[in-house]
C-alpha positions as CSV (number, residue, x, y, z in Angstrom):
1,M,16.5,-58.7,7.0
2,A,15.4,-56.2,4.4
3,V,14.6,-52.5,3.9
4,G,12.1,-51.5,1.3
5,F,9.9,-48.6,0.2
6,F,6.3,-48.8,-0.9
7,L,3.5,-46.5,-1.7
8,H,1.0,-46.2,1.2
9,R,-1.9,-45.7,-1.3
10,P,-0.8,-47.2,-4.6
11,G,-4.2,-46.8,-6.2
12,K,-4.3,-43.0,-5.7
13,D,-2.8,-40.2,-7.8
14,T,-0.5,-39.2,-5.0
15,S,0.7,-41.2,-2.0
16,N,3.0,-41.2,1.0
17,I,6.0,-43.5,0.7
18,D,6.3,-46.0,3.5
19,I,9.5,-47.6,4.7
20,I,9.1,-51.2,5.7
21,V,11.8,-53.1,7.5
22,S,11.8,-56.9,8.0
23,F,14.0,-57.9,11.0
24,G,13.8,-61.4,12.3
25,A,10.1,-62.3,12.7
26,K,9.1,-58.6,13.1
27,R,8.0,-56.0,10.6
28,Y,8.6,-52.3,11.2
29,K,6.7,-49.8,9.2
30,R,6.2,-46.0,9.2
31,S,5.9,-43.1,6.7
32,T,9.0,-41.5,5.3
33,G,7.3,-38.2,5.2
34,I,7.7,-38.0,1.4
35,V,4.6,-37.7,-0.8
36,V,5.0,-38.4,-4.6
37,P,2.7,-38.6,-7.6
38,A,2.2,-42.3,-8.3
39,A,3.2,-41.8,-11.9
40,H,6.7,-40.9,-10.8
41,W,7.2,-43.8,-8.4
42,L,9.2,-46.8,-9.8
43,Q,8.3,-49.7,-7.6
44,A,10.7,-52.1,-9.4
45,T,13.7,-50.0,-8.2
46,Q,11.9,-48.5,-5.2
47,K,12.9,-45.0,-6.2
48,C,11.4,-41.9,-7.7
49,S,11.9,-41.0,-11.3
50,E,14.6,-38.4,-11.8
51,S,13.4,-36.6,-14.9
52,I,14.7,-33.1,-14.8
53,D,11.8,-31.9,-16.9
54,R,8.9,-33.8,-15.5
55,F,9.9,-34.5,-11.9
56,P,12.9,-32.4,-10.8
57,E,12.2,-33.2,-7.1
58,G,13.0,-36.9,-7.7
59,I,16.7,-36.5,-7.2
60,E,16.4,-34.9,-3.7
61,Y,13.7,-37.4,-2.7
62,N,15.9,-40.3,-3.7
63,K,18.7,-38.9,-1.6
64,A,16.4,-38.6,1.4
65,L,15.2,-42.2,0.9
66,K,18.8,-43.5,0.7
67,K,19.6,-41.7,3.9
68,Q,16.6,-43.3,5.6
69,K,17.5,-46.8,4.2
70,E,21.1,-46.5,5.4
71,A,19.9,-45.4,8.9
72,A,17.5,-48.4,9.1
73,E,20.3,-50.8,8.1
74,K,22.5,-49.3,10.8
75,A,19.7,-49.7,13.3
76,I,19.4,-53.4,12.3
77,A,23.1,-53.9,12.8
78,H,22.9,-52.2,16.2
79,F,20.2,-54.5,17.5
80,V,21.8,-57.6,16.0
81,G,24.9,-56.7,17.9
82,E,22.8,-56.2,21.1
83,L,21.1,-59.5,20.6
84,T,17.8,-57.8,21.2
85,T,14.5,-57.5,19.3
86,P,13.4,-53.9,19.6
87,T,9.8,-52.6,19.9
88,Q,8.5,-50.3,17.1
89,E,9.3,-47.2,19.2
90,Q,12.8,-48.4,20.1
91,F,13.6,-49.3,16.5
92,W,12.5,-46.0,15.0
93,N,14.1,-44.0,17.7
94,K,17.4,-45.7,16.8
95,V,16.8,-44.9,13.1
96,D,16.2,-41.3,13.9
97,E,19.4,-41.3,16.0
98,F,21.4,-42.4,13.0
99,I,19.6,-39.8,10.7
100,H,19.9,-36.8,13.0
101,G,23.1,-37.8,14.9
102,E,21.3,-37.6,18.2
103,K,18.7,-39.5,20.2
104,K,15.1,-38.7,19.4
105,S,13.4,-37.1,22.3
106,V,9.6,-37.2,22.2
107,G,8.9,-35.6,25.5
108,G,5.6,-34.1,24.4
109,F,3.7,-32.8,21.4
110,T,5.9,-29.8,20.7
111,A,9.0,-32.0,20.9
112,Y,7.6,-34.3,18.3
113,F,6.5,-31.3,16.2
114,E,10.1,-30.2,16.1
115,E,11.3,-33.7,15.1
116,Y,8.6,-33.7,12.4
117,I,10.0,-30.5,10.9
118,K,13.6,-31.8,11.1
119,K,12.7,-34.9,9.2
120,R,11.1,-32.9,6.4
121,E,13.8,-30.2,6.0
122,A,15.6,-32.4,3.4
123,I,12.5,-32.7,1.3
124,R,10.8,-29.3,1.8
125,T,11.9,-25.8,0.7
126,K,13.6,-23.6,3.3
127,T,10.5,-21.3,3.1
128,T,8.2,-24.2,4.0
129,A,10.4,-25.2,7.0
130,K,10.6,-21.6,8.1
131,T,6.8,-21.4,8.0
132,Y,6.4,-24.6,9.9
133,R,8.7,-23.3,12.7
134,S,6.7,-20.0,12.9
135,L,3.6,-22.0,13.5
136,L,5.3,-24.2,16.0
137,R,6.5,-21.1,17.9
138,L,2.9,-20.0,18.4
139,V,1.9,-23.4,19.8
140,E,4.9,-23.2,22.1
141,G,3.9,-19.7,23.1
142,Y,0.5,-21.0,24.2
143,Q,2.2,-23.8,26.0
144,S,4.2,-21.3,28.0
145,H,1.0,-19.3,28.7
146,V,-0.7,-22.4,30.1
147,G,2.5,-23.3,32.1
148,R,2.8,-27.0,31.3
149,V,4.2,-29.2,28.5
150,F,1.5,-30.5,26.2
151,M,1.4,-34.3,25.9
152,F,-0.5,-35.9,23.0
153,K,-3.5,-36.6,25.2
154,D,-3.7,-32.8,25.8
155,I,-4.3,-32.1,22.1
156,N,-8.1,-32.2,22.4
157,Q,-11.1,-29.9,22.2
158,D,-10.0,-28.0,25.3
159,F,-6.7,-27.3,23.6
160,Y,-8.4,-26.2,20.4
161,D,-10.7,-23.8,22.3
162,G,-8.0,-22.4,24.6
163,F,-5.5,-22.0,21.8
164,R,-8.0,-20.2,19.6
165,R,-8.9,-17.7,22.4
166,W,-5.2,-17.1,23.2
167,L,-4.1,-16.6,19.6
168,F,-6.9,-14.1,18.9
169,S,-5.7,-12.1,22.0
170,Q,-2.2,-11.8,20.5
171,T,-0.9,-9.3,17.9
172,H,2.0,-9.5,15.5
173,G,4.0,-7.2,13.1
174,S,5.2,-3.7,13.6
175,D,1.6,-2.5,13.4
176,E,0.5,-5.0,16.0
177,R,-2.2,-6.7,13.9
178,P,-4.4,-9.4,15.4
179,Y,-4.1,-12.8,13.8
180,S,-6.7,-13.7,11.2
181,S,-9.0,-16.7,11.4
182,N,-7.4,-18.2,8.3
183,Y,-4.0,-18.1,10.1
184,F,-5.5,-20.0,13.0
185,G,-6.8,-22.5,10.4
186,R,-3.3,-23.0,9.0
187,I,-1.9,-23.8,12.4
188,I,-4.7,-26.2,13.2
189,K,-4.2,-28.0,9.9
190,L,-0.5,-28.5,10.7
191,V,-1.3,-29.6,14.3
192,K,-3.6,-32.3,12.9
193,V,-1.0,-33.5,10.4
194,V,1.7,-33.8,13.1
195,F,-0.7,-35.4,15.6
196,N,-1.8,-38.0,13.0
197,D,1.7,-38.6,11.8
198,A,2.7,-39.5,15.4
199,R,-0.2,-41.9,15.6
200,Y,0.7,-43.5,12.3
201,N,4.3,-44.0,13.5
202,G,3.2,-45.6,16.8
203,V,4.1,-42.8,19.2
204,H,0.5,-42.8,20.5
205,R,-2.7,-44.7,20.0
206,L,-5.2,-41.9,20.5
207,D,-8.1,-41.3,18.0
208,P,-7.3,-39.1,15.0
209,L,-8.2,-35.4,15.3
210,V,-11.2,-35.5,13.0
211,N,-13.2,-32.7,14.8
212,F,-10.6,-30.0,14.7
213,K,-12.2,-27.4,12.4
214,A,-9.6,-25.4,10.4
215,D,-11.0,-21.9,9.6
216,D,-10.6,-21.4,5.8
217,H,-12.4,-18.3,4.6
218,V,-12.0,-17.3,0.9
219,A,-9.8,-14.2,1.1
220,D,-11.2,-10.9,-0.3
221,T,-8.5,-9.8,-2.7
222,I,-8.3,-7.8,-5.9
223,Y,-6.8,-8.2,-9.4
224,L,-6.0,-5.7,-12.1
225,T,-7.8,-5.9,-15.5
226,P,-5.8,-5.6,-18.8
227,A,-7.0,-2.0,-19.0
228,E,-5.7,-1.2,-15.6
229,L,-2.4,-2.8,-16.4
230,D,-2.2,-0.6,-19.5
231,A,-2.9,2.4,-17.4
232,I,0.0,1.6,-15.1
233,M,2.3,1.2,-18.1
234,A,1.1,4.6,-19.4
235,V,2.2,6.5,-16.3
236,E,5.3,8.6,-17.2
237,L,8.2,7.8,-14.9
238,T,11.7,9.2,-14.7
239,N,13.1,7.5,-11.6
240,Q,15.0,4.3,-12.6
241,G,14.0,2.4,-9.5
242,E,10.3,3.1,-10.2
243,I,10.7,2.1,-13.8
244,V,12.3,-1.2,-12.8
245,A,9.7,-1.9,-10.1
246,R,6.9,-1.4,-12.6
247,A,8.6,-3.6,-15.2
248,K,9.0,-6.4,-12.8
249,F,5.4,-6.1,-11.7
250,I,4.1,-6.2,-15.3
251,I,6.3,-9.2,-16.1
252,G,4.6,-11.0,-13.1
253,A,1.2,-10.0,-14.4
254,N,2.0,-11.5,-17.8
255,T,3.8,-14.7,-16.7
256,G,2.2,-15.6,-13.3
257,L,5.5,-15.7,-11.5
258,R,5.7,-15.0,-7.8
259,V,7.6,-11.9,-6.6
260,S,10.4,-14.2,-5.3
261,D,10.9,-15.4,-9.0
262,F,10.2,-12.3,-11.1
263,N,12.4,-10.2,-8.8
264,N,15.3,-12.7,-9.3
265,L,15.3,-13.3,-13.0
266,N,18.5,-13.4,-15.0
267,D,19.4,-13.8,-18.6
268,I,19.7,-17.6,-18.4
269,N,15.9,-17.8,-17.6
270,I,15.1,-16.0,-20.9
271,G,14.7,-18.1,-24.1
272,E,13.5,-17.2,-27.5
273,R,9.9,-17.9,-26.8
274,Y,9.7,-19.1,-23.2
275,L,10.8,-18.0,-19.8
276,T,12.1,-21.0,-17.7
277,I,12.7,-20.8,-14.0
278,T,12.7,-23.1,-11.0
279,A,10.3,-21.6,-8.5
280,K,12.0,-20.5,-5.3
281,K,9.1,-21.3,-3.1
282,T,8.2,-24.8,-4.4
283,G,11.2,-26.0,-6.4
284,Q,8.9,-26.7,-9.3
285,K,10.1,-25.9,-12.8
286,I,8.0,-23.2,-14.5
287,I,7.9,-22.6,-18.3
288,A,5.8,-19.5,-19.3
289,P,5.4,-18.0,-22.8
290,I,7.1,-14.6,-23.4
291,N,4.6,-12.2,-25.0
292,S,5.5,-9.0,-26.8
293,R,5.1,-6.8,-23.7
294,V,7.4,-9.0,-21.6
295,R,9.9,-9.1,-24.4
296,E,9.9,-5.3,-24.8
297,L,10.5,-4.8,-21.0
298,I,13.4,-7.4,-20.9
299,E,15.1,-5.6,-23.8
300,T,14.5,-2.0,-22.6
301,V,14.6,-2.1,-18.8
302,N,17.2,-3.5,-16.5
303,V,14.8,-6.1,-15.0
304,F,17.6,-8.3,-13.8
305,S,18.6,-5.9,-11.1
306,S,17.1,-6.8,-7.7
307,L,14.8,-4.6,-5.6
308,S,13.5,-5.2,-2.2
309,D,9.9,-6.6,-1.9
310,P,8.8,-3.7,0.3
311,Y,10.1,-1.2,-2.3
312,I,8.1,-2.9,-5.1
313,N,5.0,-3.0,-3.0
314,R,5.2,0.6,-2.0
315,T,6.2,1.8,-5.5
316,I,3.4,-0.1,-7.4
317,K,0.8,1.4,-5.1
318,E,2.1,4.9,-5.9
319,I,2.1,4.3,-9.7
320,A,-1.4,2.8,-9.6
321,R,-2.6,5.9,-7.8
322,A,-1.0,8.0,-10.5
323,A,-2.8,5.8,-13.0
324,G,-6.2,6.7,-11.5
325,I,-6.9,3.2,-10.0
326,V,-8.6,4.7,-7.0
327,E,-12.2,3.4,-7.0
328,P,-13.4,2.3,-3.5
329,V,-13.3,-1.4,-2.8
330,E,-15.0,-3.2,0.1
331,I,-12.8,-5.9,1.7
332,V,-14.2,-8.4,4.2
333,K,-11.7,-10.1,6.5
334,Y,-12.1,-12.5,9.4
335,I,-9.9,-11.2,12.2
336,A,-9.7,-12.9,15.6
337,G,-12.9,-14.8,14.7
338,R,-14.9,-11.7,13.7
339,R,-16.1,-10.6,10.3
340,V,-14.6,-7.2,9.6
341,H,-15.6,-4.8,6.7
342,N,-13.3,-2.1,5.5
343,I,-13.3,0.3,2.5
344,F,-10.1,1.0,0.6
345,E,-9.0,2.8,-2.5
346,K,-8.1,0.0,-4.9
347,C,-4.5,1.3,-5.4
348,D,-3.8,0.8,-1.7
349,L,-4.7,-2.9,-2.0
350,I,-2.2,-3.6,-4.7
351,S,0.9,-5.6,-3.8
352,S,3.5,-7.6,-5.7
353,H,1.3,-10.7,-5.4
354,T,-1.5,-8.8,-7.3
355,A,0.5,-9.4,-10.4
356,R,0.3,-13.2,-10.1
357,R,-3.4,-13.1,-9.3
358,S,-4.1,-10.7,-12.2
359,F,-2.4,-13.1,-14.6
360,A,-4.4,-16.1,-13.4
361,T,-7.7,-14.2,-13.5
362,N,-7.2,-12.5,-16.9
363,A,-6.0,-15.7,-18.5
364,Y,-9.1,-17.5,-17.2
365,K,-11.4,-14.8,-18.5
366,A,-9.6,-14.9,-21.8
367,G,-10.5,-18.6,-22.2
368,V,-7.1,-20.1,-21.6
369,P,-7.7,-23.7,-20.4
370,T,-7.6,-24.0,-16.6
371,I,-5.2,-26.8,-16.6
372,A,-2.7,-24.8,-18.7
373,I,-2.9,-21.8,-16.2
374,M,-2.4,-24.2,-13.3
375,K,0.8,-25.5,-14.8
376,I,2.2,-22.0,-14.4
377,T,0.6,-21.0,-11.1
378,G,1.3,-24.4,-9.5
379,H,-2.2,-25.1,-8.2
380,T,-2.7,-28.8,-7.9
381,T,-6.5,-28.8,-7.9
382,E,-9.1,-26.9,-9.9
383,K,-10.9,-26.2,-6.7
384,S,-8.0,-24.4,-5.2
385,F,-7.4,-22.5,-8.5
386,L,-11.0,-21.3,-8.7
387,R,-10.7,-20.0,-5.1
388,Y,-7.6,-18.1,-6.1
389,I,-8.8,-16.2,-9.1
390,K,-11.2,-13.2,-8.7
391,I,-14.3,-13.5,-10.8
392,S,-17.4,-11.5,-9.7
393,K,-20.9,-12.9,-10.2
394,E,-21.4,-10.2,-12.9
395,E,-18.2,-11.2,-14.7
396,N,-19.2,-14.9,-14.4
397,A,-22.6,-14.1,-16.0
398,Q,-20.8,-12.2,-18.8
399,L,-18.6,-15.2,-19.5
400,L,-21.6,-17.5,-19.6
401,S,-23.5,-15.2,-21.9
402,E,-20.6,-15.4,-24.4
403,H,-20.7,-19.3,-24.4
404,P,-22.3,-21.0,-27.4
405,F,-24.7,-22.8,-25.0
406,F,-26.4,-19.4,-24.2
407,K,-26.6,-18.1,-27.8
């Protein structure tokens, strides 16, 4: 009898970790739900590396693996005592019972969805778990609308079409906005992941959901040029709250930090040349250079005081308007499955996240290597990074014209 961990795809850059249990003449296998870079998996010890600098997630991942191993060993002891050889489902249900302290109840798709989230709470950030639950609540809302519990066999094209129609008939937020096509796409992506995870773990034997199309339109968003950022800095302010909000935004635009990070800085994050922080959203360690503007703001403004995100968003719009950033911008969005065009003054489109996008776009246009920018923004593929930055066709042509190849 033995419990071991192995990479599901050892030849790939990243892979799920499988747990494999040998019990008598039977072999029990399923995914742990943990995905790691192959370079940080130590097969000899069947653990992740625990380098604080290179792979800080390793410590928490190893704790989660230890918990699963102990639960599997308890399950083995249980069935040895019962003198029975369990089926795959019986064995893993018992493992989950030891992990969660209660019997696993897979009464339908949404019940498994909930179990899927619980299993990953130890290895995902609180923000990610909260997002997953928000998406699950919408699936449950549609389930209530239909008036029956969805089993795995019900997650088919009829479900896809019906859920899409229902979601696009709903609104959310205080202003009762309809859901975007991209938001539907996020839900469908997670539905596919959960459905296929259940199949992999032997809960059902239905075909994988390969025909569920997840809407994924490139968002129409803006960034601020260095000249526009200078204009924002040039606005004369007397209100301390506005001064702090602007300073935080400009720090974000020069470091690439998310608002959840640049709004929660403290002095231990500030070094002589670098700013070092563990990202609240991802848990990844970020190290960004401190340029002269950021250094000046840290030394002259109380940037360590915290402001609410809505206050920063509202204030930076007002300051941008005062800076004259009011040219009309056309924004195309896909709302409830329809293409919608709207014209806005640019200042009204600025939010705290504009700082991060401005950093990535301006650094790219300045010739900073893409891989170096991605180390700060956290994008894992160049494709996703290039979708994130905002480069117009005219700007792209200008960048090309300055390349030696076109001289």
